[in-house]
C-alpha positions in Angstrom: 39.9 4.1 49.2 36.8 6.2 48.4 36.0 7.7 45.1 33.2 10.2 44.3 32.2 11.3 40.8 30.0 14.3 40.1 28.2 15.0 36.9 25.5 17.2 35.5 27.0 20.6 35.6 26.9 23.1 32.8 25.8 26.5 31.6 22.2 27.6 32.2 20.3 30.9 32.0 18.9 32.7 35.0 15.8 30.9 36.2 16.8 27.6 34.6 17.4 24.2 36.2 20.1 21.7 36.5 20.4 18.3 38.1 23.7 17.3 39.6 24.5 13.6 40.4 27.1 12.0 42.6 28.2 8.4 42.8 30.4 7.1 45.6 32.4 3.9 45.7 34.9 2.2 47.9 35.0 1.7 51.6 32.3 4.0 52.8 31.1 4.9 56.3 28.2 2.8 57.4 26.2 5.9 58.0 27.1 7.2 54.6 25.6 10.7 55.0 26.3 12.6 51.8 26.5 16.3 51.1 27.1 19.0 48.5 29.3 22.0 48.8 30.2 24.7 46.4 33.0 27.1 45.8 32.7 30.3 43.8 35.8 32.1 42.4 37.7 33.9 45.2 35.3 32.7 47.8 35.5 30.0 50.5 33.9 26.6 50.0 30.4 26.7 51.4 27.9 24.0 52.4 24.8 23.6 50.3 22.9 20.5 51.5 23.2 17.2 53.3 21.2 14.0 53.3 21.6 11.4 56.1 21.5 7.7 55.6 17.9 7.7 56.8 16.9 10.3 54.3 16.8 13.4 56.5 17.8 16.5 54.5 19.1 19.9 55.3 19.6 22.8 53.0 21.5 26.1 53.3 19.3 29.2 53.6 20.7 30.5 50.3 19.3 27.5 48.4 16.3 26.5 50.5 13.1 26.3 48.4 15.1 26.1 45.2 17.5 23.2 45.6 16.6 19.7 46.7 19.0 16.9 47.7 17.9 13.4 47.3 19.2 9.8 47.3 19.5 8.1 44.0 18.0 4.7 43.3 21.4 3.0 43.4 23.1 2.8 46.7 25.7 5.5 47.4 24.3 7.9 44.8 22.6 11.2 45.3 21.3 14.1 43.3 20.9 17.8 43.7 18.0 19.3 41.8 18.6 23.0 41.3 15.7 25.2 40.2 15.3 28.9 39.8 19.0 29.3 39.4 20.6 32.7 40.0 24.0 34.1 38.9 25.2 33.8 42.5 24.8 30.0 42.2 27.7 30.0 39.8 30.4 27.8 41.4 32.1 24.5 41.3 29.9 22.0 43.1 31.5 19.2 45.1 29.9 16.1 46.7 31.3 14.6 49.8 30.9 11.7 52.1 32.8 9.9 54.9 34.9 6.9 54.4 35.1 3.9 56.7 38.4 5.3 57.9 36.6 8.3 59.3 38.1 10.7 56.7 36.0 13.0 54.5 36.3 12.4 50.8 35.5 14.8 48.0 34.8 14.5 44.3 36.6 16.4 41.6 33.8 19.0 41.3 31.5 20.0 38.5 31.1 23.5 37.2 27.8 25.3 37.3 27.5 28.6 35.5 24.4 30.7 35.5 24.3 33.4 32.9 22.2 36.6 33.2 
């Protein structure tokens, strides 16, 4: 079984910064690419960023230049540094990775609210 735990969400003003963290445990895929998604109220969940096991990163156009995904120092951890936050970044942020069984696993989510 795989567990993912996010942390670091909160309330921030427009232009501010937050750093989200995710820690995964359990039987994880050997490739252990990890990613962030977000879901705003009444909207579909959308992809934010991905980091491969080799450290290659990709970011959605909506966050490119403002958000940075990175591996943590501990194995199976990662962070999302979010700068220049906008009201439209308000959402529940989820981390995800693949288990050794080939299934995608998700954390419980962490709320990010950007006030104008």
